[in-house]
DSSP file (Angstrom, degrees, kcal/mol; ACC not computed):
  #  RESIDUE AA STRUCTURE BP1 BP2  ACC     N-H-->O    O-->H-N    N-H-->O    O-->H-N    TCO  KAPPA ALPHA  PHI   PSI    X-CA   Y-CA   Z-CA
    1    1 A M              0   0    0      0, 0.0     2,-0.3     0, 0.0    37,-0.1   0.000 360.0 360.0 360.0 121.4    5.3   22.6   -2.4
    2    2 A D        -     0   0    0      2,-0.0     2,-0.6    36,-0.0     0, 0.0  -0.698 360.0-144.7 -86.9 138.7    3.0   22.5   -5.4
    3    3 A I        -     0   0    0     -2,-0.3     2,-0.9     4,-0.0    28,-0.0  -0.921   6.1-159.9-110.3 115.9    0.0   20.2   -5.1
    4    4 A D     >  -     0   0    0     -2,-0.6     4,-2.5     1,-0.2     5,-0.2  -0.822   4.0-169.2 -96.7 101.2   -1.1   18.6   -8.4
    5    5 A I  H  > S+     0   0    0     -2,-0.9     4,-2.3     1,-0.2     5,-0.2   0.903  84.3  50.5 -60.4 -45.0   -4.7   17.5   -7.9
    6    6 A E  H  > S+     0   0    0      1,-0.2     4,-2.1     2,-0.2    -1,-0.2   0.918 112.2  47.0 -62.0 -43.5   -4.9   15.4  -11.0
    7    7 A F  H  > S+     0   0    0      1,-0.2     4,-2.5     2,-0.2    -1,-0.2   0.925 111.6  50.9 -63.3 -43.6   -1.7   13.5  -10.2
    8    8 A E  H  X S+     0   0    0     -4,-2.5     4,-2.5     1,-0.2    -1,-0.2   0.855 108.8  51.8 -65.0 -34.0   -2.8   12.9   -6.6
    9    9 A Q  H  X S+     0   0    0     -4,-2.3     4,-2.6     2,-0.2    -1,-0.2   0.909 109.5  50.4 -65.2 -41.1   -6.2   11.5   -7.9
   10   10 A E  H  X S+     0   0    0     -4,-2.1     4,-2.0     2,-0.2    -2,-0.2   0.914 111.7  47.4 -61.5 -44.1   -4.2    9.2  -10.1
   11   11 A V  H  X S+     0   0    0     -4,-2.5     4,-2.0     2,-0.2    -2,-0.2   0.924 111.4  50.7 -64.3 -44.5   -2.1    8.0   -7.2
   12   12 A A  H  X S+     0   0    0     -4,-2.5     4,-2.5     1,-0.2    -2,-0.2   0.912 109.5  50.6 -60.7 -42.7   -5.2    7.5   -5.0
   13   13 A R  H  X S+     0   0    0     -4,-2.6     4,-2.2     1,-0.2    -1,-0.2   0.884 106.5  56.3 -62.4 -38.0   -6.9    5.4   -7.7
   14   14 A F  H  < S+     0   0    0     -4,-2.0     4,-0.5     1,-0.2    -1,-0.2   0.939 111.7  41.6 -57.9 -48.6   -3.7    3.3   -8.0
   15   15 A Y  H ><>S+     0   0    0     -4,-2.0     5,-2.4     9,-0.3     3,-1.1   0.873 111.7  55.3 -70.2 -36.3   -3.9    2.5   -4.3
   16   16 A Q  H ><5S+     0   0    0     -4,-2.5     3,-2.1     1,-0.3    -1,-0.2   0.872  99.3  61.9 -61.5 -35.9   -7.7    2.0   -4.4
   17   17 A S  T 3<5S+     0   0    0     -4,-2.2    -1,-0.3     1,-0.3    -2,-0.2   0.700 104.2  49.5 -64.8 -17.5   -7.2   -0.6   -7.2
   18   18 A M  T < 5S-     0   0    0     -3,-1.1    -1,-0.3    -4,-0.5    -2,-0.2   0.270 127.9 -99.2-101.4   8.9   -5.2   -2.6   -4.7
   19   19 A G  T < 5S+     0   0    0     -3,-2.1     2,-1.1     1,-0.2    -3,-0.2   0.550  83.7 131.2  87.5   8.0   -7.9   -2.3   -2.0
   20   20 A I      < +     0   0    0     -5,-2.4    -1,-0.2     1,-0.2    -2,-0.2  -0.785  18.9 158.2 -96.3  96.0   -6.3    0.5   -0.1
   21   21 A T        +     0   0    0     -2,-1.1     2,-0.3    -5,-0.1    -1,-0.2   0.580  54.5  57.7 -99.9 -10.9   -9.2    2.9    0.3
   22   22 A T  S >  S+     0   0    0     -7,-0.1     3,-1.6     3,-0.1     5,-0.0  -0.741 107.8   2.1-112.6 166.8   -8.0    4.9    3.3
   23   23 A G  G >  S+     0   0    0      1,-0.3     3,-1.8    -2,-0.3     7,-0.3  -0.451 139.7  19.8  62.0-114.0   -4.7    6.9    3.7
   24   24 A P  G 3  S+     0   0    0      0, 0.0    -1,-0.3     0, 0.0    -9,-0.3   0.782 130.1  50.7 -59.2 -27.7   -2.9    6.6    0.4
   25   25 A G  G <  S+     0   0    0     -3,-1.6     2,-0.7   -10,-0.2    -2,-0.2   0.416  91.1  87.6 -90.8   2.4   -6.1    5.7   -1.4
   26   26 A D    <>  -     0   0    0     -3,-1.8     4,-2.4     1,-0.2     5,-0.2  -0.883  57.1-166.7-107.4 107.2   -8.2    8.6   -0.1
   27   27 A I  H  > S+     0   0    0     -2,-0.7     4,-2.5     1,-0.2     5,-0.2   0.869  89.4  53.0 -63.0 -37.6   -7.8   11.7   -2.3
   28   28 A Q  H  > S+     0   0    0      2,-0.2     4,-2.7     1,-0.2     5,-0.3   0.947 110.3  47.7 -61.9 -46.8   -9.4   13.9    0.3
   29   29 A F  H  > S+     0   0    0      1,-0.2     4,-2.4     2,-0.2     5,-0.2   0.922 112.1  50.3 -58.2 -46.7   -7.0   12.7    3.0
   30   30 A R  H  X S+     0   0    0     -4,-2.4     4,-2.3    -7,-0.3    -1,-0.2   0.937 113.8  43.6 -58.6 -50.1   -4.0   13.2    0.6
   31   31 A L  H  X S+     0   0    0     -4,-2.5     4,-2.3     2,-0.2     5,-0.2   0.924 114.0  48.8 -66.7 -45.1   -5.0   16.8   -0.3
   32   32 A I  H  X S+     0   0    0     -4,-2.7     4,-2.5    -5,-0.2     5,-0.2   0.940 113.3  48.0 -59.5 -46.9   -5.9   17.9    3.2
   33   33 A L  H  X S+     0   0    0     -4,-2.4     4,-2.7    -5,-0.3    -1,-0.2   0.898 111.1  50.2 -62.4 -41.8   -2.6   16.6    4.5
   34   34 A F  H  X S+     0   0    0     -4,-2.3     4,-2.1    -5,-0.2    -1,-0.2   0.883 110.9  48.9 -66.1 -38.0   -0.5   18.1    1.8
   35   35 A V  H  X S+     0   0    0     -4,-2.3     4,-1.2     2,-0.2    -2,-0.2   0.935 113.9  46.1 -66.9 -44.8   -2.1   21.6    2.3
   36   36 A L  H  X S+     0   0    0     -4,-2.5     4,-0.8    -5,-0.2     3,-0.4   0.929 114.8  47.3 -61.1 -45.3   -1.5   21.4    6.1
   37   37 A A  H >< S+     0   0    0     -4,-2.7     3,-0.6     1,-0.2    -1,-0.2   0.853 103.5  62.1 -66.7 -35.0    2.1   20.2    5.6
   38   38 A R  H 3< S+     0   0    0     -4,-2.1    -1,-0.2     1,-0.3    -2,-0.2   0.870 105.2  47.4 -59.1 -36.5    2.8   22.9    3.0
   39   39 A N  H 3< S-     0   0    0     -4,-1.2    -1,-0.3    -3,-0.4    -2,-0.2   0.681 112.0-131.4 -80.8 -18.1    2.2   25.6    5.7
   40   40 A G    X<  -     0   0    0     -4,-0.8     3,-0.8    -3,-0.6    47,-0.6  -0.038  25.1 -67.4  90.6 167.6    4.3   23.8    8.3
   41   41 A E  T 3  S+     0   0    0      1,-0.2    -1,-0.2    45,-0.1    48,-0.1   0.800 127.8  40.1 -67.6 -33.3    4.0   22.8   11.9
   42   42 A D  T 3  S+     0   0    0     -3,-0.1     2,-0.4    44,-0.1    -1,-0.2   0.383  99.8  88.0-100.7   4.8    3.9   26.3   13.4
   43   43 A N  S <  S-     0   0    0     -3,-0.8    44,-0.5    -7,-0.2     2,-0.2  -0.839  75.5-118.6-111.6 143.5    1.7   28.0   10.8
   44   44 A V        -     0   0    0     -2,-0.4     2,-0.5    42,-0.1    42,-0.2  -0.539  20.2-155.6 -76.9 137.5   -2.0   28.3   10.7
   45   45 A T  E     -A   85   0A   0     40,-3.4    40,-2.4    -2,-0.2     2,-0.2  -0.975  14.0-138.2-112.5 124.2   -3.9   26.8    7.7
   46   46 A R  E >>  -A   84   0A   0     -2,-0.5     4,-1.4    38,-0.2     3,-0.8  -0.538  15.8-125.7 -79.4 146.5   -7.3   28.3    7.0
   47   47 A F  H 3> S+     0   0    0     36,-2.7     4,-2.5     1,-0.3     5,-0.2   0.849 112.6  61.4 -58.6 -34.2  -10.1   25.9    6.0
   48   48 A S  H 3> S+     0   0    0     35,-0.3     4,-1.3     1,-0.2    -1,-0.3   0.836  99.5  54.9 -63.8 -31.9  -10.5   28.1    2.9
   49   49 A E  H <> S+     0   0    0     -3,-0.8     4,-0.6     2,-0.2    -1,-0.2   0.906 109.3  47.1 -65.6 -41.2   -7.0   27.1    1.9
   50   50 A I  H >X S+     0   0    0     -4,-1.4     4,-2.3     1,-0.2     3,-1.3   0.916 109.0  54.9 -64.5 -43.2   -7.9   23.5    2.1
   51   51 A R  H 3X S+     0   0    0     -4,-2.5     4,-2.3     1,-0.3     5,-0.2   0.764  91.0  72.8 -65.6 -25.4  -11.1   24.0    0.2
   52   52 A E  H 3< S+     0   0    0     -4,-1.3    -1,-0.3     1,-0.2    -2,-0.2   0.853 113.7  27.1 -55.3 -32.7   -9.1   25.6   -2.7
   53   53 A Y  H X< S+     0   0    0     -3,-1.3     3,-0.8    -4,-0.6    -2,-0.2   0.848 123.4  47.7 -95.6 -43.8   -8.0   22.1   -3.5
   54   54 A T  H >X S+     0   0    0     -4,-2.3     4,-2.1     1,-0.2     3,-1.8   0.768  95.1  71.7 -77.5 -24.8  -10.8   19.9   -2.1
   55   55 A D  T 3< S+     0   0    0     -4,-2.3    -1,-0.2     1,-0.3    -3,-0.1   0.764  92.3  61.3 -61.0 -22.9  -13.7   21.7   -3.7
   56   56 A K  T <4 S+     0   0    0     -3,-0.8    -1,-0.3    -5,-0.2    -2,-0.2   0.671 119.9  22.6 -76.1 -16.5  -12.6   20.4   -7.0
   57   57 A I  T <4 S+     0   0    0     -3,-1.8     2,-0.3     1,-0.3    -2,-0.2   0.517 125.7  22.6-128.1  -9.6  -13.1   16.8   -5.9
   58   58 A A  S  < S-     0   0    0     -4,-2.1    -1,-0.3   -30,-0.0     2,-0.1  -0.982  76.9 -95.8-155.3 161.7  -15.6   16.8   -2.9
   59   59 A D    >>  -     0   0    0     -2,-0.3     4,-1.2     1,-0.1     3,-0.5  -0.484  39.1-113.0 -81.7 157.8  -18.4   18.8   -1.3
   60   60 A R  H 3> S+     0   0    0      1,-0.2     4,-2.4     2,-0.2     3,-0.2   0.855 111.1  58.8 -59.2 -40.3  -17.6   21.1    1.6
   61   61 A G  H 3> S+     0   0    0      1,-0.2     4,-2.2     2,-0.2    -1,-0.2   0.877 103.2  51.4 -60.6 -39.2  -19.5   19.1    4.2
   62   62 A S  H <> S+     0   0    0     -3,-0.5     4,-1.9     2,-0.2    -1,-0.2   0.847 110.3  49.7 -69.0 -31.5  -17.5   15.9    3.7
   63   63 A I  H  X S+     0   0    0     -4,-1.2     4,-2.3    -3,-0.2    -2,-0.2   0.916 110.3  49.2 -72.6 -43.3  -14.2   17.8    4.1
   64   64 A G  H  X S+     0   0    0     -4,-2.4     4,-1.6     1,-0.2    -2,-0.2   0.904 112.2  49.6 -60.3 -41.3  -15.4   19.5    7.3
   65   65 A G  H  X S+     0   0    0     -4,-2.2     4,-3.4    -5,-0.2     5,-0.3   0.893 109.6  50.6 -63.8 -40.8  -16.4   16.1    8.6
   66   66 A K  H  X>S+     0   0    0     -4,-1.9     4,-2.3     1,-0.2     5,-1.7   0.872 105.8  56.4 -66.7 -36.4  -13.1   14.5    7.7
   67   67 A M  I  <>S+     0   0    0     -4,-2.3     5,-2.4     3,-0.2     6,-0.2   0.907 117.2  35.6 -60.5 -40.5  -11.2   17.4    9.5
   68   68 A K  I  <>S+     0   0    0     -4,-1.6     5,-1.3     3,-0.2    -2,-0.2   0.947 123.7  39.8 -77.2 -50.2  -13.1   16.5   12.7
   69   69 A S  I  <5S+     0   0    0     -4,-3.4    -3,-0.2    -5,-0.2    -2,-0.2   0.779 132.4  15.8 -77.7 -27.4  -13.4   12.7   12.4
   70   70 A V  I  X5S+     0   0    0     -4,-2.3     4,-2.0    -5,-0.3     6,-0.4   0.818 127.3  38.8-109.7 -58.1   -9.9   11.9   11.0
   71   71 A F  I  4XS+     0   0    0     -5,-1.7     5,-2.4     2,-0.2     6,-1.7   0.927 125.6  32.0 -69.7 -46.9   -7.5   14.8   11.4
   72   72 A Q  I >4<S+     0   0    0     -5,-2.4     3,-1.0    -6,-0.2    -1,-0.2   0.934 120.6  49.9 -75.5 -45.4   -8.5   16.1   14.9
   73   73 A L  T 34<S+     0   0    0     -5,-1.3    -2,-0.2     1,-0.3    -1,-0.2   0.881 115.5  43.1 -61.5 -39.6   -9.5   12.8   16.4
   74   74 A E  T 3<5S-     0   0    0     -4,-2.0    -1,-0.3     3,-0.0    -2,-0.2   0.474 115.0-114.9 -87.4  -1.9   -6.3   11.1   15.3
   75   75 A G  T < 5S+     0   0    0     -3,-1.0    16,-0.4    -4,-0.3    15,-0.3   0.753  78.8 125.6  78.4  24.1   -4.1   14.0   16.3
   76   76 A L  S   <S+     0   0    0     -5,-2.4    12,-2.1    -6,-0.4     2,-0.3   0.728  79.6  13.1 -84.9 -23.1   -2.9   14.9   12.8
   77   77 A A  E     -B   87   0A   0     -6,-1.7     2,-0.4    10,-0.3    10,-0.2  -0.986  67.5-140.4-148.6 154.8   -4.1   18.5   13.2
   78   78 A R  E     -B   86   0A   0      8,-2.9     8,-2.4    -2,-0.3     2,-0.5  -0.955  18.3-130.8-117.3 137.6   -5.3   20.9   15.9
   79   79 A K  E     +B   85   0A   0     -2,-0.4     6,-0.3     6,-0.2     3,-0.1  -0.772  28.9 172.3 -84.7 126.1   -8.1   23.3   15.6
   80   80 A V  E     -     0   0A   0      4,-2.3     2,-0.3    -2,-0.5     5,-0.2   0.386  62.4 -14.3-116.8   0.8   -6.8   26.7   16.9
   81   81 A G  E >  S-B   84   0A   0      3,-1.1     3,-1.9     0, 0.0     2,-0.7  -0.962 100.8 -42.6 179.0 178.2   -9.7   28.9   15.9
   82   82 A H  T 3  S-     0   0    0      1,-0.3     3,-0.1    -2,-0.3   -35,-0.1  -0.483 130.8 -10.7 -64.7 108.4  -12.8   29.1   13.7
   83   83 A G  T 3  S+     0   0    0     -2,-0.7   -36,-2.7     1,-0.2     2,-0.5   0.620 111.2 120.8  77.0  13.1  -11.6   27.5   10.5
   84   84 A D  E <   +AB  46  81A   0     -3,-1.9    -4,-2.3   -38,-0.2    -3,-1.1  -0.937  35.8 175.7-115.8 131.4   -8.0   27.6   11.6
   85   85 A Y  E     -AB  45  79A   0    -40,-2.4   -40,-3.4    -2,-0.5     2,-0.4  -0.946  17.7-157.9-132.5 151.7   -5.8   24.5   11.9
   86   86 A I  E     - B   0  78A   0     -8,-2.4    -8,-2.9    -2,-0.3     2,-0.2  -0.999  25.0-125.0-127.0 131.8   -2.2   23.7   12.7
   87   87 A I  E     - B   0  77A   0    -47,-0.6   -10,-0.3   -44,-0.5     2,-0.1  -0.518  26.9-138.6 -73.2 142.0   -0.6   20.4   11.6
   88   88 A T     >  -     0   0    0    -12,-2.1     4,-2.1    -2,-0.2     5,-0.2  -0.404  27.1-101.4 -92.3 173.2    0.9   18.4   14.4
   89   89 A H  H  > S+     0   0    0      1,-0.2     4,-1.9     2,-0.2     5,-0.2   0.908 127.1  53.1 -59.9 -41.2    4.2   16.5   14.4
   90   90 A K  H  > S+     0   0    0    -15,-0.3     4,-2.1     1,-0.2    -1,-0.2   0.882 107.0  52.5 -60.8 -39.0    2.2   13.3   13.9
   91   91 A G  H  > S+     0   0    0    -16,-0.4     4,-2.3   -15,-0.2    -1,-0.2   0.873 106.4  52.6 -64.8 -37.9    0.5   15.0   11.0
   92   92 A L  H  X S+     0   0    0     -4,-2.1     4,-2.2     2,-0.2    -1,-0.2   0.874 108.0  51.2 -66.0 -36.7    3.9   15.9    9.4
   93   93 A I  H  X S+     0   0    0     -4,-1.9     4,-2.1     2,-0.2    -2,-0.2   0.921 110.4  49.1 -64.3 -43.3    5.0   12.2    9.8
   94   94 A A  H  X S+     0   0    0     -4,-2.1     4,-2.6     1,-0.2    -2,-0.2   0.894 109.4  52.5 -62.3 -39.7    1.8   11.2    8.0
   95   95 A A  H  X S+     0   0    0     -4,-2.3     4,-2.6     2,-0.2    -1,-0.2   0.898 107.7  51.3 -63.8 -40.7    2.4   13.7    5.2
   96   96 A D  H  X S+     0   0    0     -4,-2.2     4,-2.0     2,-0.2    -1,-0.2   0.905 110.5  49.4 -61.9 -40.9    5.9   12.3    4.7
   97   97 A F  H  X S+     0   0    0     -4,-2.1     4,-1.5     2,-0.2    -2,-0.2   0.936 110.8  48.6 -63.2 -46.3    4.4    8.8    4.4
   98   98 A I  H  X S+     0   0    0     -4,-2.6     4,-1.3     1,-0.2     3,-0.2   0.898 109.5  53.2 -62.9 -39.7    1.8   10.0    1.9
   99   99 A R  H  X S+     0   0    0     -4,-2.6     4,-1.9     1,-0.2     3,-0.3   0.900 106.1  53.9 -59.3 -40.1    4.6   11.7   -0.1
  100  100 A S  H  X S+     0   0    0     -4,-2.0     4,-2.4     1,-0.2    -1,-0.2   0.819 102.6  57.0 -66.6 -29.3    6.5    8.5   -0.2
  101  101 A T  H  X S+     0   0    0     -4,-1.5     4,-2.0    -3,-0.2    -1,-0.2   0.844 106.0  50.7 -69.5 -31.3    3.4    6.7   -1.6
  102  102 A S  H  X S+     0   0    0     -4,-1.3     4,-2.2    -3,-0.3    -2,-0.2   0.910 110.2  49.3 -67.9 -42.5    3.5    9.2   -4.5
  103  103 A T  H  X S+     0   0    0     -4,-1.9     4,-2.1     2,-0.2    -2,-0.2   0.912 110.9  49.8 -62.3 -43.5    7.2    8.5   -5.1
  104  104 A Y  H  X S+     0   0    0     -4,-2.4     4,-2.5     1,-0.2    -1,-0.2   0.917 108.7  52.7 -61.7 -43.7    6.5    4.7   -5.0
  105  105 A Y  H  X S+     0   0    0     -4,-2.0     4,-2.5     1,-0.2    -2,-0.2   0.920 108.2  50.8 -58.3 -45.1    3.7    5.2   -7.6
  106  106 A K  H  X S+     0   0    0     -4,-2.2     4,-2.5     1,-0.2    -1,-0.2   0.910 110.3  49.8 -59.5 -42.7    6.0    7.1   -9.9
  107  107 A K  H  X S+     0   0    0     -4,-2.1     4,-2.4     2,-0.2    -1,-0.2   0.905 110.5  49.6 -64.2 -41.6    8.6    4.3   -9.7
  108  108 A V  H  X S+     0   0    0     -4,-2.5     4,-2.4     2,-0.2    -2,-0.2   0.930 112.7  47.1 -62.6 -45.6    6.1    1.6  -10.4
  109  109 A K  H  X S+     0   0    0     -4,-2.5     4,-2.1     2,-0.2    -2,-0.2   0.898 111.3  51.1 -65.0 -40.8    4.8    3.6  -13.5
  110  110 A D  H  X S+     0   0    0     -4,-2.5     4,-1.9    -5,-0.2    -1,-0.2   0.922 111.4  48.2 -61.1 -43.6    8.3    4.2  -14.7
  111  111 A L  H  X S+     0   0    0     -4,-2.4     4,-2.5     1,-0.2    -2,-0.2   0.895 109.0  53.3 -64.6 -40.6    9.1    0.5  -14.4
  112  112 A E  H  X S+     0   0    0     -4,-2.4     4,-2.2     1,-0.2    -1,-0.2   0.901 108.3  50.5 -60.7 -41.0    5.9   -0.4  -16.2
  113  113 A H  H  X S+     0   0    0     -4,-2.1     4,-1.1     2,-0.2    -1,-0.2   0.887 110.5  49.3 -65.2 -38.8    6.8    1.9  -19.1
  114  114 A I  H >X S+     0   0    0     -4,-1.9     4,-0.6     1,-0.2     3,-0.5   0.932 111.3  48.9 -64.6 -45.8   10.3    0.3  -19.4
  115  115 A I  H >< S+     0   0    0     -4,-2.5     3,-1.0     1,-0.2    -2,-0.2   0.882 106.2  57.4 -62.6 -39.1    8.8   -3.2  -19.4
  116  116 A E  H 3< S+     0   0    0     -4,-2.2    -1,-0.2     1,-0.2    -2,-0.2   0.820 105.2  51.9 -60.8 -31.0    6.3   -2.2  -22.1
  117  117 A R  H << S+     0   0    0     -4,-1.1    -1,-0.2    -3,-0.5    -2,-0.2   0.590  84.2 102.5 -84.4 -11.1    9.2   -1.2  -24.4
  118  118 A I  S << S-     0   0    0     -3,-1.0     2,-0.0    -4,-0.6    -3,-0.0  -0.597  80.7-117.0 -74.3 126.7   11.1   -4.5  -24.0
  119  119 A P              0   0    0      0, 0.0    -1,-0.1     0, 0.0    -2,-0.1  -0.343 360.0 360.0 -64.6 144.8   10.5   -6.7  -27.1
  120  120 A A              0   0    0     -3,-0.0    -2,-0.1    -2,-0.0    -3,-0.0   0.461 360.0 360.0 -78.1 360.0    8.7   -9.9  -26.5
């Protein structure tokens, strides 16, 4: 699974514009979840792998804090070593949901483009 940071930022801004600032509207959450899901439920994801994507949009401290306060606390990922995480089944469900928000965004944008082309 390829992760397009610019597209995911665009999707997050779309949801933020509707007042949804967590989950689908949180670019850090989206990227972390996609990196964890890409590696799968039984495979370790290194913190450095997550940072390859998140360093472009946030500082390291905020990502480490989010890993503890959101992903581990809510049971979306388990820490299995220093800087090593495994996504849980619950995390995979969350990743599927976030993927569906990207699909919905694409459909909305496609529909907007069609409507724009309809003569008044």
